[in-house]
C-alpha positions as CSV (number, residue, x, y, z in Angstrom):
1,M,26.5,131.7,25.5
2,T,29.7,129.8,25.1
3,N,28.2,126.6,26.7
4,Q,25.2,126.8,24.4
5,L,27.5,127.1,21.3
6,K,29.6,124.2,22.5
7,S,26.6,121.9,23.1
8,R,25.1,122.8,19.7
9,F,28.5,122.1,18.0
10,L,28.7,118.7,19.8
11,I,25.2,117.8,18.8
12,K,25.8,118.7,15.2
13,S,29.1,116.9,15.2
14,L,27.5,113.8,16.6
15,I,24.8,113.9,14.0
16,V,27.4,114.2,11.2
17,V,29.4,111.3,12.6
18,L,26.3,109.0,12.9
19,F,25.1,110.0,9.5
20,A,28.5,109.2,8.0
21,T,28.7,105.9,9.9
22,F,25.3,104.7,8.6
23,S,26.1,105.8,5.1
24,I,29.4,103.8,5.0
25,T,27.7,100.8,6.5
26,N,24.8,100.8,4.1
27,T,27.2,101.3,1.2
28,A,29.3,98.3,2.3
29,F,26.2,96.1,2.4
30,A,25.0,97.3,-0.9
31,V,28.1,96.1,-2.7
32,V,27.5,92.3,-2.8
33,T,29.2,90.3,-5.5
34,P,27.0,87.4,-6.8
35,P,28.7,84.1,-7.5
36,L,30.2,83.7,-10.9
37,T,28.6,80.3,-11.5
38,K,25.2,78.9,-10.8
39,C,26.1,75.2,-10.2
40,N,24.1,72.9,-8.0
41,I,23.4,69.4,-7.0
42,R,20.0,68.0,-6.3
43,V,19.6,64.8,-4.3
44,D,16.3,62.8,-4.3
45,D,15.0,61.2,-1.1
46,P,15.6,57.5,-0.7
47,H,13.0,55.3,-2.3
48,F,12.4,51.7,-3.4
49,S,13.7,51.1,-6.9
50,K,10.9,50.0,-9.2
51,S,13.2,49.3,-12.1
52,L,15.5,47.0,-10.1
53,Q,12.5,45.1,-8.8
54,R,11.1,44.8,-12.3
55,H,14.3,43.9,-14.1
56,K,16.3,41.9,-11.5
57,G,13.5,40.9,-9.0
58,A,15.5,42.6,-6.2
59,L,14.1,44.9,-3.5
60,A,16.5,47.8,-3.2
61,V,16.7,51.3,-1.7
62,K,17.9,53.9,-4.3
63,V,19.0,57.5,-4.3
64,N,19.3,59.6,-7.5
65,A,21.2,62.9,-7.9
66,R,21.6,65.6,-10.6
67,S,24.3,68.1,-11.3
68,K,23.9,71.3,-13.4
69,C,26.1,74.3,-14.0
70,N,25.7,77.4,-16.1
71,K,29.4,77.2,-17.1
72,S,31.1,74.6,-19.2
73,M,33.0,71.9,-17.2
74,R,35.4,69.2,-17.8
75,N,36.0,65.8,-16.1
76,L,33.0,65.8,-13.7
77,K,32.9,63.3,-10.9
78,L,29.5,63.0,-9.2
79,W,29.4,60.9,-6.0
80,V,26.2,59.6,-4.5
81,E,26.1,57.8,-1.1
82,I,23.4,56.1,0.8
83,Y,23.5,56.2,4.6
84,K,21.5,54.1,7.1
85,V,20.7,55.9,10.3
86,G,22.2,54.0,13.2
87,F,22.0,54.1,17.0
88,L,25.4,55.6,17.7
89,R,26.4,56.7,14.3
90,D,25.1,56.5,10.7
91,H,26.5,53.8,8.3
92,K,27.4,54.3,4.7
93,V,25.8,51.4,2.9
94,A,26.4,52.3,-0.8
95,T,28.6,54.6,-2.9
96,E,28.6,55.2,-6.6
97,V,30.7,57.6,-8.7
98,I,29.8,58.8,-12.2
99,N,32.8,60.0,-14.2
100,V,32.1,62.2,-17.2
101,D,35.3,62.7,-19.0
102,G,35.8,65.6,-21.4
103,L,33.6,68.7,-22.0
104,I,30.2,69.2,-20.5
105,F,28.3,72.1,-22.0
106,P,26.6,74.8,-19.9
107,N,23.3,73.9,-18.3
108,Q,23.6,70.2,-19.3
109,V,22.1,68.0,-16.6
110,I,24.3,65.0,-15.5
111,T,22.5,62.3,-13.5
112,N,23.7,59.6,-11.2
113,Q,20.9,57.0,-11.0
114,D,23.1,53.9,-10.2
115,T,23.3,54.2,-6.4
116,Y,21.4,51.5,-4.6
117,V,21.6,49.0,-1.8
118,I,19.9,45.6,-1.9
119,C,17.6,44.8,1.0
120,T,18.6,41.7,3.0
121,D,15.4,41.6,5.2
122,M,12.3,43.5,5.9
123,R,13.4,45.3,9.0
124,M,12.4,49.0,9.2
125,S,15.4,51.2,8.6
126,K,15.9,54.9,8.0
127,Y,18.0,56.1,5.1
128,Y,19.2,59.4,3.5
129,G,21.3,60.3,0.5
130,V,24.4,62.5,0.2
131,A,25.9,63.8,-3.1
132,F,29.0,65.9,-3.9
133,A,31.0,66.5,-7.0
134,S,34.3,67.8,-8.5
135,A,35.0,69.2,-11.9
136,T,37.3,71.5,-13.8
137,I,35.8,74.9,-14.4
138,N,37.8,77.7,-16.2
139,G,40.9,75.5,-15.8
140,R,40.6,75.1,-12.0
141,L,39.5,72.0,-10.1
142,K,36.4,72.9,-8.1
143,K,34.7,70.8,-5.4
144,T,31.2,71.1,-4.0
145,L,30.1,70.8,-0.5
146,K,28.1,67.7,0.5
147,V,24.4,68.0,-0.2
148,T,22.0,65.8,1.8
149,S,18.5,64.6,0.7
150,A,15.7,66.7,2.1
151,K,14.3,63.8,4.1
152,S,15.5,60.7,6.0
153,V,13.0,58.0,4.9
154,S,12.0,54.9,6.9
155,L,11.6,51.9,4.7
156,K,11.0,48.2,5.3
157,C,14.5,47.3,4.1
158,G,17.3,46.0,6.3
159,T,20.8,45.9,5.0
């Protein structure tokens, strides 16, 4: 009888320990703190600029980007870069920075549509865009990670 009582006690103890372990684990996963801000950058895929061709007669690859945040910001800098895919490494062929000094209201969209590279020949090349930003939010300088365009695009545009 003593062995049976011991084994029942061990089984019940094991069940209680397992139950307590899973309860603590589930509780820890249930307490997730969402980010305080919903800020993001969207980067368009590289494309030929119709406006540059129309106004300047130049064939150029262009990348646009947008920044939006649900908090007010100050002194936003929005970088947009164009990279050409290379054999051994990719080459940065254009960079443009938009500076917005002063207050930017919540959910205001800031765009950078000035980043382009003029084509020098008609060789097929592959391009992609990268954007990142920095701004002061709640008195602290915040920087974003680099965001890359969804696609690398092949265009008849050598640089």
